[in-house]
N, C-alpha and C positions, 0 to 999 in steps of 0.2 A: 516590124516587131521590135520593141525596145527590150534591152537586157539590163538587169540590175545586179549589183553585188550587195549582199546583205552581210554586214560585219556584226556578229552577235557578241555583245557583252565582253569586249576586250578591256576590262576595267582593272584598276589596281588591286581591288580586293580579291580578284580571281587569278592574280598572278603572284609569283613568289614574293613573300613578304606581306601579302594581304591576309585578311581575316578568314578567307575561305579559298586559300590558294590551290590552284590546279597545277600540277607538275608540268612544266613546259609552257606555261601561259605567256611568260615574257618572250620566249623564243617565237611563239606564234604571233605575238604583236609585231615583232621585227620582220618575220617572214611575210606577213600580210602587207606590210609597207613595201617590201621588196617586190612582191607580186604586183601591187598597184603601180609602182614605178614602171614595171615592164609591160603590164597588161591593161592599164586604165583605158587605153583607146578602144578596147574591145567591149567596154561597158558604156551604156548611155547614162547610167545613174549609179551612184554609190551612196548607200545609207548605212547607219549604224544604230544598234539598239543598246540600251543601258538598263540594267536593274536600277531602280530608283525608289528605294523603300522609305516610306514615311511612317506608316503604322500598319505593317503587314500581318498583324495578329499572330496566329500560331505558326506562321512561317519562320519566325524567330523564336529560339528557345535557349534557355540556359543549360538544358540537357537534351541537345538535339539528337534525333535518330539518324540524321544524315541521309534520309530518304524523303520525308515530307517536312521535316523541321531542320533548321540550320542555325549555326551561330550568327549573330547579327553581322550584316554585310551590306555594302553598297547603300548606306544610309544617304538619303537625298541631301545633296549639297556637300557631302564629305569628300575628303581626298580619296577614300576607298571607292567612291562611286565614279570618280573621274576616269577617263580613258587612259590606258597605260601610255607613258611618254614615248615608248618605242613605236606606237601606232601613229603613222603619218596621217593627219586629219585633213590635209590639203584637198584631197579629192572628195571628201564626204559632203554631201549636199543637205542631208537632213538627219535628225537624231530622234529616235523614238524611245520613250521612257515607259517602263512597265513595272508593275508590282507595287504601286504606291500604297495601296491599302489591302492587298491580298497577295498571296503567292501568284506569280506569273512567270512561266517559263518561255512561252513562245513570244517572239517579236511581234506577232500579229495581235497580241494583247496590249501592245504599247501605243502611246499617243505622241503626236508630234510635239517636240519640245519648243517652248517659246523662242522666237528669234533673238530676243535680247538676252538670252542666257547662254553663256559659252559652255561647251561640253567638257573642257579640260583646262588645266592651269588654275590660276588664282581667280577667285570671284571678285568682281568689282565691288568697292565699298557700298554697303547698303542693299546688296542683292540678297533676297531672302533665300535661305537654304531649304526651307520647307513651305511650299505654297499651301495655302489653306484650302480646305474642302476637297472634293473629288474632282475628277476631270470634267470640264464643261461638256454639255450635251453635244456641242458642235465641234468637239475635239476631233482632229484628223488622225485616224488610225493608219497603220502601215499599209493595209490592203487598199484603203481609200487613196492613199498617196500613190501607190504603185499603179492602180487603175487610172488615176488622173494623168499619169505620165505614160500611159499606153504600154506598160511593161507586161510582157507575156512570159519571159524567161528570167529566173533568178538563180544566182549562185550563192551558196551559204557557206560562210567560214566563221571561225571564232571559238568561243568557250561557253560551256563545256560540251564536247561532242555528244555525250550520252544524256544531256539534260536540255539546255536551252537551244543548242544547235539542232538537236533531234526534233524538239517540239516545233521550232520555227520551220524546219524543212517539211515536217508532216503537215503542218497547217497550210504551208504554201501549196502543197499538192492538193489538199482539200479545197483550197480557194481557186484551183484551176491553172496554176502556173506550171511551166516546165521547170523542174528543180534539179540542180546538181549540188552535191556537197563535196568540197575538196578536203579529203581526209588529212592531207599533209598540212593544211592551214587551220587545223582544229587541235584542241587539247582536251582529253577526256579525264574524268574522275576515275573510272574503273581501269584496272590494268588490262583487262580483256574486253575489247569493244566489239567483238565479233557478233554478239547478239544485237547490238545497236545497228551495226552495218547491215545485218540481215533484215531487220525490221524496216529500215529505210528502203532497201532494195525491193522488198516485198510490197511496199506501198508506192512504188513508182519513182523513187528518187534515184538519180544516176550518181554513182560514186566515182570520184576521180582521185586516184592516188592515196587510198586509205592505207 
């Protein structure tokens, strides 16, 4: 049985200074890096997800309700969509981008990023920030990738606890994985995350250190 760590949306726009900053986001980026340095041998695979918005429709709003609509964030190819510099990417094997043309909270809605596109830092000259069209029919989703690598157990960390981490963990349960969320390696939007933790537990997610 293979075990995978899923790092959810640890991106500049979701950390301090970003357009949709979550308090503690930068600290979580650093803490995940420290965790990986210490624990990477306990994982067969490490993957990361990215919000990667091209034209997400009503997900972006000039007058957001902060529930279903949000200020523009993680625009494809922008600095805000890049992984936070405090997140060590050395252990990450694959990146899954979600939300290109509609709202997407779960990493299981993402598709594998092209191998010739780097996930962080400066883009090489000539690399398009906004790929045309929708994802190809043969695009590889997160579930496809995990299954092809014989993963049965996933550990979920990242941002935000009560949105994309929550959605990713719940979809992982639905897909049949054994799921753990490490609360201390997540950052949430709400001040009180007790309802989120209760929902996760009720749906079979194991919580570690919330």
